[in-house]
C-alpha positions in Angstrom: 121.4 -62.2 49.4 118.0 -61.7 51.1 116.5 -64.2 53.5 113.0 -65.3 54.1 111.2 -67.7 56.5 108.4 -70.0 55.4 105.8 -71.3 57.8 102.6 -73.2 57.8 99.7 -71.3 59.3 98.9 -73.9 62.0 96.9 -72.7 65.0 97.4 -70.7 67.1 97.9 -67.9 64.6 99.6 -65.9 67.3 102.5 -68.3 67.2 103.0 -67.6 63.5 102.9 -63.9 64.1 105.4 -64.2 67.0 107.9 -66.3 64.9 107.6 -63.9 62.0 108.4 -61.0 64.4 111.4 -63.0 65.7 112.6 -63.6 62.1 112.5 -59.8 61.4 114.6 -59.2 64.5 117.1 -61.7 63.2 117.5 -59.9 59.9 115.0 -61.8 57.7 113.4 -59.6 55.0 110.6 -61.9 53.9 107.9 -63.8 55.7 106.1 -66.5 53.6 103.4 -69.0 54.4 101.8 -72.0 52.8 98.3 -71.3 51.4 95.9 -74.3 51.5 92.6 -73.3 52.9 91.6 -76.7 54.3 94.9 -77.9 55.7 95.8 -74.6 57.5 94.4 -71.4 58.7 93.6 -68.6 56.3 96.9 -66.8 55.6 95.7 -63.5 54.5 94.0 -62.8 57.8 97.2 -63.6 59.5 99.3 -61.4 57.2 97.5 -58.4 58.5 98.7 -59.2 62.1 102.2 -60.0 60.9 102.4 -56.7 59.1 101.0 -54.9 62.2 103.6 -56.5 64.4 106.6 -55.9 62.1 108.2 -52.8 60.6 109.9 -53.9 57.3 109.0 -57.6 56.7 107.5 -58.3 53.3 104.8 -61.1 53.4 103.2 -63.4 50.9 102.0 -66.9 50.1 104.4 -69.7 48.9 102.2 -70.2 47.0 98.7 -69.2 46.2 96.8 -70.2 43.0 94.3 -68.7 40.6 91.2 -70.7 41.7 90.7 -71.0 45.4 90.3 -67.2 45.3 89.5 -65.5 42.0 92.2 -63.2 40.6 90.2 -60.0 41.4 89.7 -61.2 45.0 93.4 -62.0 45.3 94.4 -58.6 43.9 92.0 -56.7 46.1 93.3 -58.5 49.2 96.9 -57.7 48.4 96.0 -54.1 47.5 94.1 -53.7 50.9 97.2 -55.0 52.8 99.4 -52.6 50.8 97.1 -49.7 51.5 97.2 -50.5 55.2 100.9 -51.2 55.6 102.7 -49.6 52.7 103.4 -52.1 49.8 104.9 -54.8 51.9 103.5 -57.8 50.1 104.6 -60.2 47.3 102.4 -62.7 45.5 103.9 -66.1 45.1 101.7 -68.2 42.8 101.6 -71.6 41.2 99.2 -74.2 39.8 98.0 -75.2 43.2 98.9 -78.6 44.6 97.5 -79.3 48.0 95.0 -76.4 47.9 93.3 -77.9 44.9 93.7 -81.6 45.4 92.5 -81.6 49.0 89.3 -80.0 47.7 89.0 -82.7 45.0 90.0 -80.5 42.1 93.0 -80.8 39.7 95.7 -78.2 39.8 95.2 -75.2 37.5 96.4 -75.3 33.9 99.4 -73.3 33.0 97.2 -71.3 30.7 95.0 -70.2 33.6 98.0 -69.5 35.7 99.7 -67.4 33.0 96.5 -65.3 32.5 96.2 -64.7 36.3 99.7 -63.3 36.7 99.1 -60.2 34.7 95.5 -59.8 36.0 96.5 -59.9 39.6 99.5 -57.6 39.2 97.6 -55.1 37.1 94.5 -54.9 39.4 96.6 -54.7 42.6 98.7 -51.9 41.1 95.6 -49.9 40.0 95.5 -50.7 36.3 92.7 -52.1 34.2 92.7 -55.8 33.4 90.5 -58.2 31.4 88.7 -60.5 33.8 86.6 -63.1 32.1 86.0 -60.8 29.1 85.1 -57.7 31.2 87.5 -54.8 31.7 87.9 -54.1 35.4 89.9 -51.7 37.5 90.0 -51.4 41.3 89.3 -47.6 41.6 90.6 -47.0 45.1 94.1 -48.3 44.5 96.8 -45.6 44.5 100.5 -46.2 44.1 100.1 -49.9 44.7 102.9 -52.3 44.0 102.7 -56.1 43.8 105.6 -58.3 42.5 104.3 -61.6 41.3 106.7 -64.6 41.6 105.9 -67.9 40.0 106.8 -71.3 41.3 107.9 -73.8 38.7 109.8 -77.0 38.0 108.9 -78.3 34.5 110.1 -76.8 31.1 106.8 -75.1 30.2 106.4 -73.6 33.6 110.0 -72.4 33.7 109.5 -70.8 30.3 106.3 -69.1 31.4 108.1 -67.7 34.5 110.8 -66.2 32.3 108.1 -64.6 30.0 105.7 -63.3 32.6 106.8 -63.3 36.2 108.7 -60.8 38.4 110.4 -63.6 40.3 111.1 -67.3 40.2 110.4 -69.6 43.2 112.3 -72.9 43.2 111.4 -75.2 46.0 114.6 -77.1 46.4 118.2 -76.2 47.2 120.2 -78.5 45.0 122.9 -76.5 43.2 122.9 -78.6 40.0 119.1 -78.4 39.6 119.1 -74.7 40.6 121.6 -73.9 37.9 119.6 -75.8 35.3 116.3 -74.2 36.1 117.7 -70.6 36.4 119.2 -71.0 32.9 115.8 -72.1 31.6 114.0 -69.1 33.1 116.6 -66.6 31.9 116.7 -68.1 28.4 112.9 -67.7 28.2 113.2 -64.1 29.5 115.7 -63.3 26.8 113.5 -64.9 24.1 110.6 -62.7 25.3 112.7 -59.5 25.1 113.0 -59.1 28.9 116.0 -58.4 31.0 116.8 -61.8 32.7 118.6 -60.1 35.5 115.3 -58.3 36.5 113.8 -61.6 37.5 114.3 -62.3 41.2 115.5 -65.8 42.0 114.2 -67.3 45.2 115.3 -70.8 46.4 113.1 -72.2 49.2 113.9 -75.3 51.2 114.0 -76.6 54.8 117.0 -75.6 56.8 118.0 -77.3 60.1 121.0 -76.0 62.0 122.6 -78.7 64.2 125.3 -81.4 64.3 122.9 -84.4 64.4 122.5 -85.1 60.7 120.3 -88.2 61.2 117.8 -86.3 63.3 117.9 -83.3 60.9 117.2 -85.6 58.0 114.2 -87.1 59.7 112.8 -83.7 60.5 113.1 -82.6 56.8 112.4 -85.8 54.9 108.8 -84.6 54.3 110.2 -82.0 51.8 111.3 -84.7 49.4 107.8 -86.1 49.4 106.3 -82.7 48.7 108.6 -82.1 45.8 107.9 -85.6 44.7 104.3 -84.7 44.0 105.4 -82.1 41.4 108.0 -84.5 40.0 105.4 -87.2 39.6 103.3 -84.7 37.5 106.3 -84.0 35.3 107.0 -87.7 34.8 103.4 -88.3 33.9 103.5 -85.4 31.4 106.9 -85.9 29.8 108.0 -89.4 30.9 111.1 -90.4 32.7 114.5 -89.8 31.0 112.8 -87.7 28.4 115.5 -85.1 28.4 112.8 -82.5 29.2 113.5 -82.7 33.0 116.9 -83.7 34.5 117.2 -87.3 35.6 118.6 -86.1 38.9 115.2 -84.7 39.7 113.0 -87.6 38.5 115.0 -90.8 39.4 114.3 -90.7 43.2 110.5 -91.0 42.9 110.6 -94.5 41.4 109.7 -96.0 44.8 106.9 -93.4 45.4 103.6 -95.1 46.2 100.8 -92.6 46.6 100.5 -89.6 48.9 98.0 -88.6 51.6 97.7 -84.8 52.0 96.6 -85.3 55.6 100.3 -85.4 56.3 101.4 -82.8 53.8 104.4 -80.7 54.9 104.6 -82.6 58.3 107.6 -84.1 60.0 107.1 -87.8 60.2 105.0 -88.0 57.1 104.6 -91.8 56.4 104.3 -91.2 52.7 107.9 -90.0 52.4 109.8 -93.2 53.3 110.8 -93.5 49.7 112.9 -90.3 50.0 116.6 -91.4 50.4 119.1 -89.5 52.7 121.0 -88.3 49.6 117.9 -86.4 48.3 117.3 -84.8 51.7 120.9 -83.7 51.8 120.7 -82.3 48.2 117.3 -80.6 48.5 117.8 -79.1 52.0 120.4 -77.3 54.1 121.5 -79.4 57.1 124.3 -79.4 59.6 126.4 -76.8 61.4 126.4 -73.1 60.3 129.5 -73.6 58.2 127.7 -76.2 56.0 124.8 -73.8 55.4 127.2 -71.0 54.5 129.1 -73.2 52.0 125.9 -74.2 50.2 124.4 -70.7 50.3 127.5 -69.2 48.8 127.3 -71.7 46.0 123.7 -70.9 45.4 124.4 -67.1 45.5 127.1 -67.6 42.8 124.5 -69.2 40.6 122.3 -66.1 40.8 120.1 -66.8 43.7 118.8 -63.6 45.2 116.9 -65.0 48.2 117.0 -68.1 50.3 113.7 -68.8 52.0 114.0 -71.4 54.7 111.2 -73.7 55.6 111.0 -73.7 59.4 108.7 -76.8 59.8 110.5 -79.0 62.3 111.3 -79.2 66.0 113.9 -76.4 65.9 112.1 -73.5 64.4 113.2 -70.8 66.8 116.8 -72.2 67.1 117.2 -72.2 63.4 115.9 -68.7 62.9 118.2 -67.5 65.7 121.2 -69.3 64.3 120.6 -67.7 60.9 120.3 -64.3 62.6 123.6 -64.9 64.5 125.8 -66.6 61.9 124.3 -66.8 58.4 122.6 -63.5 57.6 125.5 -61.3 58.9 127.9 -63.2 56.6 125.7 -63.2 53.5 122.9 -60.7 53.9 122.5 -57.5 52.0 
């Protein structure tokens, strides 16, 4: 199992670079960041510094979208980083939640997202692609490589992931829901004539190592609110108890009452009081190292290839170090 760390690009950027370097020293192979241009600093600028200050770390957004930057700009940016540092990037992509809504725009349609996956990958790897009816190729790209991993929850997005993406990003760590969604992705891959085993499965969620569970829950409760935004979209599209999405995912948002993106991804987010302890426990990894190992082994048995931990709480460095000392030596590789 590979391990990644996910950060917000809060200033100072030097602190993000330092923690990513620390993660690499602790055995992490991937360094991810949020990508929301208004809420946080521009991640692609910071990636160049992370890559410069690490030797092997693979970096990318969790997740970008096809509209805040056009696909050819996204592809060229990745290709530039790869030319400078040797194909050490990965493109996580989705419809765009905070990045679009903060700017007053709706998230992208699945159709636009699906079109962008192939365009970004082809252009970043030096192939020709159709961009708005015009055939384009980035002429200076040589030997470029860019895996594109798609974030998804709902049935149509999961099916698109299986048909088109190189990897699947699931932003929650509940084993039951993970199994359900992996099966949906792999089924779609088979139906599309693809090898389902070739799709990398990445589960991303907050991890907090420590014995004080009440404190850990309060530090990570924001995550249930973030996931709740996507779940609310699914309920609006398919309805509750539709059979299209597991009830275990949709039931907990019944008490949800709006969401202010000014607190997005923040500990103490006042819009996440509706998230019960049971959901925090299911979606996150909390407790002593042994509890993390137990859940990660269960996820690995379901086919998870990477666990990417959100380090967005008051124990970032301690959790990264604890994973380096106890978790990655036991499960890494």
